[in-house]
Structures are given as C-alpha cells and as structure tokens.
C-alpha positions in Angstrom: 0.0 0.1 -0.1 1.4 3.4 -1.0 2.4 6.0 1.6 -0.4 8.4 0.2 -3.3 5.7 0.3 -1.9 4.5 3.6 -2.3 8.1 5.1 -5.6 8.7 3.7 -7.2 5.7 5.1 -5.6 6.6 8.6 -7.4 9.7 8.2 -10.5 8.0 7.3 -9.9 5.8 10.6 -9.5 9.0 12.7 -13.0 10.7 11.0 -14.6 7.4 11.9 -13.5 7.5 15.4 -14.8 11.1 15.8 -18.2 10.5 14.6 -18.3 7.1 16.8 -17.3 9.3 19.6 -20.3 11.7 18.7 -22.6 8.7 19.2 -21.2 7.4 22.4 -21.7 10.9 24.1 -25.5 10.5 22.9 -28.1 9.0 25.1 -30.6 8.3 22.2 -28.0 6.6 20.1 -30.5 4.8 17.6 -32.0 8.3 16.7 -28.6 10.0 16.4 -27.2 7.5 14.3 -30.3 7.6 12.0 -30.1 11.5 11.8 -26.1 11.0 11.1 -26.7 8.5 8.3 -29.4 10.8 6.7 -26.9 13.7 7.2 -24.4 11.5 5.1 -26.9 10.4 2.5 -28.1 14.0 1.9 -24.3 15.2 1.6 -24.0 12.7 -0.9 -27.0 13.1 -2.7 -25.8 16.7 -3.6 -22.5 15.4 -5.4 -24.5 13.1 -7.5 -25.1 15.4 -10.5 -21.2 15.8 -11.1 -20.6 12.2 -11.5 -21.4 9.4 -14.1 -23.6 6.8 -13.4 -21.7 3.7 -12.0 -21.4 1.1 -14.6 -24.2 -1.4 -14.8 -22.0 -4.4 -13.5 -21.8 -2.5 -10.4 -25.6 -2.0 -9.4 -26.0 -5.7 -8.1 -23.2 -4.7 -5.8 -25.0 -1.3 -4.6 -28.3 -3.1 -4.0 -26.2 -5.9 -2.1 -24.5 -3.5 0.0 -27.3 -1.4 1.2 -29.0 -4.9 2.2 -26.4 -5.8 4.1 -25.9 -2.6 6.1 -29.5 -3.1 7.1 -28.3 -6.3 8.5 -25.4 -4.7 10.1 -27.6 -2.2 11.9 -29.9 -5.0 13.2 -27.1 -6.8 14.6 -25.3 -3.9 15.8 -28.1 -2.5 17.6 -29.2 -6.2 19.0 -25.5 -6.6 20.1 -25.8 -3.1 22.2 -29.2 -4.2 23.5 -27.8 -7.4 25.1 -24.4 -6.8 26.0 -22.1 -3.3 26.7 -20.8 -1.6 23.6 -17.2 -1.4 25.2 -17.3 -5.3 25.2 -19.3 -5.9 21.6 -18.2 -3.4 19.6 -14.4 -4.2 20.0 -15.3 -7.7 19.2 -17.1 -7.0 15.8 -14.6 -4.5 14.7 -11.7 -6.6 15.5 -13.1 -9.9 14.0 -13.9 -8.1 10.8 -10.5 -7.5 9.1 -10.0 -11.4 9.4 -13.0 -12.0 7.6 -12.3 -9.7 5.1 -9.0 -11.1 4.5 -10.6 -14.7 4.1 -13.4 -13.4 2.2 -10.9 -11.5 -0.4 -8.9 -14.5 -1.1 -11.6 -16.8 -1.2 -14.3 -14.9 -3.5 -11.8 -12.6 -5.5 -8.5 -14.1 -5.5 -6.2 -11.3 -3.7 -3.3 -12.5 -2.5 -1.7 -11.5 1.0 2.2 -11.7 2.1 3.2 -13.7 5.3 3.8 -10.3 6.9 0.3 -8.7 5.9 -1.1 -11.8 7.5 0.6 -11.5 10.5 -0.1 -7.8 10.7 -3.9 -8.4 10.3 -4.0 -11.1 13.2 -1.9 -8.8 15.6 -4.4 -6.0 14.8 -7.4 -8.3 15.3 -5.8 -9.4 18.6 -5.3 -6.0 19.9 -8.8 -4.6 18.7 -10.6 -7.8 20.3 -8.5 -7.5 23.6 -10.4 -4.5 24.3 -13.3 -6.4 25.6 -11.3 -8.1 28.3 -11.7 -5.3 30.8 -14.0 -4.8 33.4 -16.8 -7.1 33.8 -15.5 -9.8 31.5 -18.1 -11.8 32.7 -20.5 -10.3 30.2 -18.6 -11.8 27.4 -19.9 -15.2 28.5 -23.3 -14.1 27.5 -23.6 -15.9 24.1 -26.4 -14.1 22.6 -24.3 -10.5 22.9 -21.1 -12.4 21.4 -23.5 -14.1 18.9 -24.8 -10.3 17.7 -21.0 -9.0 17.9 -19.6 -11.6 15.8 -22.5 -11.6 13.5 -21.9 -7.9 13.2 -18.3 -8.7 12.2 -19.5 -10.8 9.2 -21.7 -7.9 8.1 -19.0 -5.2 8.4 -16.8 -7.7 6.0 -19.9 -8.4 3.9 -20.1 -4.7 3.0 -16.6 -4.1 2.8 -15.8 -6.8 0.2 -19.1 -6.2 -1.7 -18.3 -2.3 -1.8 -14.3 -3.2 -2.6 -15.8 -5.3 -5.6 -18.4 -2.8 -6.7 -16.4 0.3 -7.0 -13.5 -1.6 -8.8 -16.4 -2.3 -11.4 -18.1 0.9 -11.2 -15.8 2.5 -13.2 -15.5 5.5 -10.7 -14.9 4.9 -7.1 -16.6 8.3 -6.5 -19.3 7.8 -8.5 -19.9 4.4 -6.5 -19.4 6.0 -3.2 -21.9 8.7 -3.8 -24.6 6.5 -5.0 -24.0 4.1 -1.9 -24.2 6.8 0.8 -27.1 8.4 -1.0 -29.2 5.0 -1.1 -27.7 3.7 2.4 -28.8 6.7 4.6 -32.2 7.0 4.8 -33.9 3.6 5.7 -33.4 3.6 9.4 -34.8 7.0 9.8 -37.7 6.3 7.7 -38.2 3.1 10.1 -38.0 5.2 13.2 -40.6 7.8 12.0 -43.1 4.7 11.4 -42.2 3.4 15.0 -42.1 6.9 16.7 -44.5 9.0 14.7 -44.1 12.8 14.6 -42.8 13.1 18.1 -39.4 12.3 16.3 -39.3 15.9 15.1 -38.9 17.5 18.6 -36.7 14.6 19.9 -34.5 15.2 16.6 -34.0 19.0 17.2 -31.6 19.1 19.6 -29.3 16.4 17.6 -29.4 18.2 14.3 -26.2 20.2 14.5 -24.0 17.4 15.8 -25.6 14.8 13.5 -24.8 16.8 10.7 -21.3 17.3 11.7 -20.8 13.4 12.4 -22.4 12.7 9.1 -19.8 14.6 6.9 -17.2 12.8 8.9 -18.9 9.6 8.3 -19.3 10.6 4.5 -15.8 11.5 4.0 -14.4 8.4 6.0 -16.5 6.0 4.1 -15.9 7.7 0.8 -12.3 7.5 1.4 -12.1 4.0 2.2 -14.4 2.9 -0.8 -11.8 5.0 -3.0 -8.7 3.1 -1.4 -10.3 -0.5 -1.8 -9.8 0.4 -5.6 -6.2 1.2 -5.7 -5.1 -1.0 -2.8 -6.0 -4.5 -1.3 -9.5 -4.7 0.4 -8.1 -6.7 3.0 -5.3 -4.1 4.1 -7.6 -1.2 3.9 -10.1 -2.9 6.0 -7.4 -3.5 8.7 -6.2 0.1 8.5 -9.4 1.6 8.6 -9.9 -0.6 12.4 -7.3 1.7 13.9 -10.4 3.9 14.4 -11.2 2.1 17.7 -7.6 3.2 18.9 -8.4 6.8 17.7 -11.6 6.5 19.9 -9.9 5.2 22.9 -7.8 8.5 22.8 -10.9 10.8 22.0 -12.4 9.2 25.4 -9.3 10.3 27.1 -9.0 13.5 25.9 -12.6 14.6 25.2 -14.4 12.6 27.6 -12.0 12.2 30.7 -11.7 8.2 30.8 -9.0 6.6 32.2 -7.1 4.0 30.2 -6.6 0.1 31.7 -3.5 -1.7 31.3 -5.4 -3.8 28.7 -6.5 -0.8 26.8 -2.7 0.2 26.7 -1.8 -3.1 25.5 -4.6 -3.0 22.8 -2.9 0.5 21.8 0.6 -1.0 21.3 -0.6 -4.2 19.7 -2.5 -2.6 16.9 -0.1 0.1 16.3 2.5 -2.9 16.1 0.3 -4.5 13.6 -0.4 -1.2 11.6 3.6 -0.4 11.2 3.8 -4.1 9.9 1.1 -3.2 7.4 3.1 -0.2 6.3 6.1 -2.1 5.8 4.6 -5.0 3.8 5.3 -4.8 0.1 2.0 -6.7 -1.2 
C-alpha cells in the first residue's frame, strides 16, 4: 500500500472515530445514528450530478451493500441491546479484518503476504483484547457474543461488496456517492414509522452534531471505498479499524476516561500491526 493511500485511510479512521465518539456521547444513540446516516446520504445526494452513473455491472453490488448495511444495523443494535458497547463493539470491529482477508482470498482471489497476514492477526488481537476489561463475565453472554461476531460478518460483507462494486463501477467516487445516497434513509424512515411525529421534537437538539458526524462519516467511507480500488481490500479494512484506537484516545482527551492496562496493550498491539502493514510490500 502506497504511503499516500495509507495516510488517507488513517485519516478516514480518525474521522470514523470522531463520529463514533459523537454517538457514544448521545443518550438516544439509535435516533442520533439515524440522523447521522441521513446527513451523510444528503451530502452524497448533493454530489450525484457531478458524477456519471456507475457502470451497470456495479449496481447489483450497490443493492447488495444496502441490504447488508441494514443487516449490520440490526445486528449492531441487537449486540448493544444484549451486551455493553465497550465489550461487543471491539469483538465486531476486531473480527472484521480477519473475515475480510479470508473473503477477499476466497471470493476475489486477492493474495496477501505472510507479513500482511501476521499484521492483520496482530491488529485483530489488539482490537478484540479491548473486550477483556472490567466485567468480563459479560463476554460469557452467548447472545451478545453472537450478535457481536454477526456484526463483524456484516462489516466484512459490505466491505468486500463495496470493494468489488467500486472496482466495477468505473469510478470509485460515483460508486461511493450512490452508495451513501441510497444507504442513509431507511433507518430514519423506520424510526419515523415507529415513533411517529414526536421524532421531530426529539431530533431538534441532535441535528447540528448529527450533521457534523454525518459529514465525517461520508468523508471516511468515501475515502475507504476509493482506497479499496487502488490497494488490497483486506489491507484497507485492517488499517480502517485503527479507528477504535483513535476512539480510545478521544475518550481520554474529550470524555476524561482513563485507560486500563489492557487498553494500553490494545493500543500498542494495534499500532504494531499497523506498522507491519506499512512495511508490507504486497
């Protein structure tokens, strides 16, 4: 992976961590997430006139990705319902790069060097180790673990789908714009049906922060989709998951959280894997 691509994916990871911090600070996380995604979709919608339509070969991948994202949200929210976010989220994000690596080899024939495999495994261990903190007995909840690993599968699914779709689209930017435009409104529509007109008053105090988070999310995902057209999908996916380390640092700096010994281990291990990925030549 070239240094410029590596740097852009790291910036995308930083943006991803930033909007996740916004979500973490909000009590009504489901509504905030819906508003954030709708903001991303609106931002993408504005850009559509500036790009050609993606090539017809990519449209099945666009449709599949939207469906997988819906499944991702269902599993992510279910994991949050049955387990603490601090435990299930690292399981889902840490398992995703390993699954992406396997899928990219089995389905699209990408090849990874031994160093790349070692780096991805080290990063996955570092991220998933964040689950081993206080109240680790909650990891023994099979329902929470099921939904966490299921979330990781959905993350891997839409990552590989978008990587292939963007390569077939003829333009990564066109694919990213259409993907984000189509993906952002279903959850907000669902909440409107479920909550009714009171959603307007509930949304009002969240709009400004949700819009900012949505723009960060749009930029982050757009950059990742582009990067997967110029670098191996598995490597891009692994570097993207450094976002969870940035999120830890944001927690310390902005939320005044304290790091545990295991969290220091996770940061060190994930950074070691990231360095190995950059040294990798494949």
